[in-house]
FILUM-186500 format. One record per residue (C-alpha): x, y, z. Coordinates in nm, 4 decimals, m for minus. Layout:
<atoms>
          x          y          z
          X          Y          Z
...
</atoms>
This chain:
<atoms>
          x          y          z
    m7.0312     0.3038    m7.0690
    m6.8073     0.3275    m7.3742
    m6.7395     0.6717    m7.5157
    m6.8366     0.7617    m7.8707
    m6.4801     0.7058    m7.9985
    m6.4933     0.3379    m7.8982
    m6.8072     0.2737    m8.1030
    m6.8018     0.1618    m8.4658
    m6.8264     0.4506    m8.7161
    m7.1892     0.3697    m8.8038
    m7.2914     0.3948    m8.4364
    m7.1057     0.7248    m8.3938
    m7.2953     0.8697    m8.6897
    m7.6328     0.7448    m8.5712
    m7.6141     0.8301    m8.2004
    m7.3554     1.1005    m8.1212
    m7.5919     1.2947    m7.8953
    m7.7126     0.9831    m7.7127
    m7.3583     0.8722    m7.6428
    m7.2494     1.2105    m7.5070
    m7.5582     1.2750    m7.2920
    m7.5255     0.9725    m7.0629
    m7.4170     1.0309    m6.7024
    m7.0413     1.0102    m6.6887
    m6.7942     0.8949    m6.4249
    m6.4869     1.0770    m6.3056
    m6.1387     0.9198    m6.2979
    m6.2111     0.7331    m5.9727
    m6.5492     0.5963    m6.0747
    m6.7440     0.8724    m5.8994
    m7.0183     1.0508    m6.0827
    m6.9521     1.4113    m6.1727
    m7.1415     1.7398    m6.1654
    m7.2946     1.8296    m6.5007
    m7.3434     2.1777    m6.6413
    m7.5251     2.2304    m6.9708
    m7.3947     2.5738    m7.0654
    m7.5745     2.7903    m7.3195
    m7.4519     3.1286    m7.4412
    m7.7560     3.3566    m7.4404
    m7.8515     3.7087    m7.5359
    m8.1230     3.6840    m7.2683
    m8.2782     3.4222    m7.0393
    m8.5303     3.4064    m6.7583
    m8.6920     3.1672    m6.5114
    m9.0551     3.1870    m6.4023
    m9.2352     2.9943    m6.1296
    m9.6134     2.9997    m6.1131
    m9.6299     3.2685    m6.3798
    m9.3979     3.5029    m6.1860
    m9.0504     3.5827    m6.3197
    m8.7988     3.4933    m6.0451
    m8.4731     3.5530    m6.2354
    m8.3582     3.7067    m6.5605
    m8.0339     3.7988    m6.7315
    m7.9196     3.9755    m7.0447
    m7.6080     3.8685    m7.2340
    m7.4284     3.5843    m7.0613
    m7.4636     3.2169    m6.9771
    m7.7625     3.0047    m6.8825
    m7.6369     2.6874    m6.7158
    m7.8545     2.3897    m6.6257
    m7.6922     2.2053    m6.3342
    m7.7226     1.8390    m6.2317
    m7.5642     1.7074    m5.9136
    m7.4752     1.3389    m5.8967
    m7.4107     1.1165    m5.5911
    m7.0302     1.1412    m5.6005
    m7.0200     1.5196    m5.6143
    m6.8402     1.7122    m5.3429
    m6.7231     2.0581    m5.2508
    m6.4216     1.9978    m5.4768
    m6.6354     1.9139    m5.7823
    m6.8556     2.2133    m5.7042
    m6.5547     2.4463    m5.6934
    m6.4233     2.2917    m6.0150
    m6.7566     2.3642    m6.1855
    m6.7362     2.7289    m6.0741
    m6.3881     2.7559    m6.2284
    m6.5114     2.6025    m6.5517
    m6.8192     2.8285    m6.5710
    m6.6252     3.1503    m6.5202
    m6.3248     3.0479    m6.7276
    m6.4846     2.8664    m7.0219
    m6.4190     3.0658    m7.3388
    m6.7494     3.0957    m7.5259
    m6.7648     3.4656    m7.6162
    m6.6108     3.6147    m7.9290
    m6.2885     3.8136    m7.9243
    m6.2050     4.0925    m8.1696
    m6.1403     3.8285    m8.4396
    m6.4729     3.6494    m8.3894
    m6.3107     3.3473    m8.2192
    m6.4487     3.2063    m7.8942
    m6.1643     3.3297    m7.6741
    m6.3460     3.5290    m7.4031
    m6.5036     3.4075    m7.0799
    m6.7339     3.5392    m6.8067
    m6.4188     3.6351    m6.6141
    m6.2971     3.8360    m6.9135
    m6.6214     4.0179    m6.9926
    m6.8287     4.0240    m6.6745
    m7.1453     3.9032    m6.8462
    m7.4337     3.7596    m6.6436
    m7.4855     3.4022    m6.5232
    m7.8174     3.2225    m6.4651
    m7.7946     2.8876    m6.2841
    m8.0908     2.6490    m6.3007
    m8.1031     2.3202    m6.1071
    m8.2073     2.0361    m6.3375
    m8.1657     1.6846    m6.1989
    m8.2985     1.5289    m6.5204
    m7.9599     1.5887    m6.6867
    m7.8276     1.3060    m6.4680
    m8.0894     1.0598    m6.5942
    m7.9915     0.7141    m6.7106
    m8.1620     0.6647    m7.0473
    m7.9785     0.3461    m7.1431
    m8.2780     0.1142    m7.1424
    m8.6494     0.1228    m7.2044
    m8.8680     0.4232    m7.2664
    m8.8573     0.5837    m6.9223
    m8.5575     0.7535    m6.7636
    m8.4107     0.6331    m6.4363
    m8.2857     0.8923    m6.1901
    m8.0693     0.6657    m5.9744
    m7.7634     0.8475    m6.1092
    m7.8896     1.1823    m5.9741
    m7.7976     1.2968    m5.6244
    m8.0551     1.2716    m5.3473
    m8.2702     1.5855    m5.3183
    m8.0808     1.6803    m5.0004
    m7.7376     1.6543    m5.1628
    m7.8630     1.8079    m5.4856
    m7.9862     2.1120    m5.2939
    m7.6714     2.1266    m5.0797
    m7.4298     2.1344    m5.3739
    m7.6480     2.3528    m5.5958
    m7.6712     2.6103    m5.3153
    m7.2951     2.5870    m5.2586
    m7.2372     2.6409    m5.6313
    m7.4666     2.9424    m5.6243
    m7.2969     3.0865    m5.3141
    m6.9467     3.0537    m5.4607
    m7.0597     3.2044    m5.7925
    m7.2195     3.4996    m5.6127
    m6.8984     3.5567    m5.4177
    m6.7164     3.5746    m5.7489
    m6.9651     3.7993    m5.9317
    m7.2640     4.0149    m5.8382
    m7.4230     3.9307    m6.1750
    m7.5494     3.5814    m6.0826
    m7.9166     3.4792    m6.0796
    m8.0773     3.1407    m6.0206
    m8.3833     2.9287    m6.0558
    m8.5466     2.7727    m5.7504
    m8.4434     2.4246    m5.6432
    m8.7241     2.1638    m5.6778
    m8.9699     2.4191    m5.8226
    m9.1700     2.3663    m6.1403
    m8.9846     2.6244    m6.3498
    m9.0409     2.7646    m6.6951
    m8.7119     2.8626    m6.8548
    m8.7041     3.1021    m7.1486
    m8.3913     3.1818    m7.3451
    m8.2523     3.3186    m7.6653
    m7.9512     3.0993    m7.7408
    m7.6813     3.3149    m7.9007
    m7.5145     3.1269    m8.1858
    m7.6515     2.8767    m8.0949
    m7.3673     2.7880    m7.8588
    m7.4221     2.5012    m7.6139
    m7.1614     2.2962    m7.4250
    m7.1812     1.9976    m7.1891
    m6.9419     2.0602    m6.8975
    m6.8345     1.8150    m6.6320
    m6.6532     1.8800    m6.3078
</atoms>
């Protein structure tokens, strides 16, 4: 799929979000892990009316695993999550990361981020990893993050979750690994 820079100016103006939200491919044609990162002042996940995870100041990250993902892409996502500079420094510039400040991290599995919405009025999920691989790499991501910081919470894979958040900024980034 062409990137937004290859589209005519009118198309870039009319569909910048659409163009950026399509499943992407890595340099070797493999699909890549997606993280929709949101800087939050608080966030929580509930399942069946019971709160299963909550954080204060930090990052809420929705994670989608795609078929080409691997341990390497999982480790790359961990590096990006902990190193991405989204928190303000003393000058108000986004120059601080989770590594710098030790804020909390809430990971939520969300396979719908990998949807193919190119055609029609219903998403296709062929670009999402199988449930087995999705669980495998989400759990690996969670394990590595918890080894790096004790301040990591998560949603429940394949559960019907209700996610609540207060987006700080708002600041939201689409990360790929």
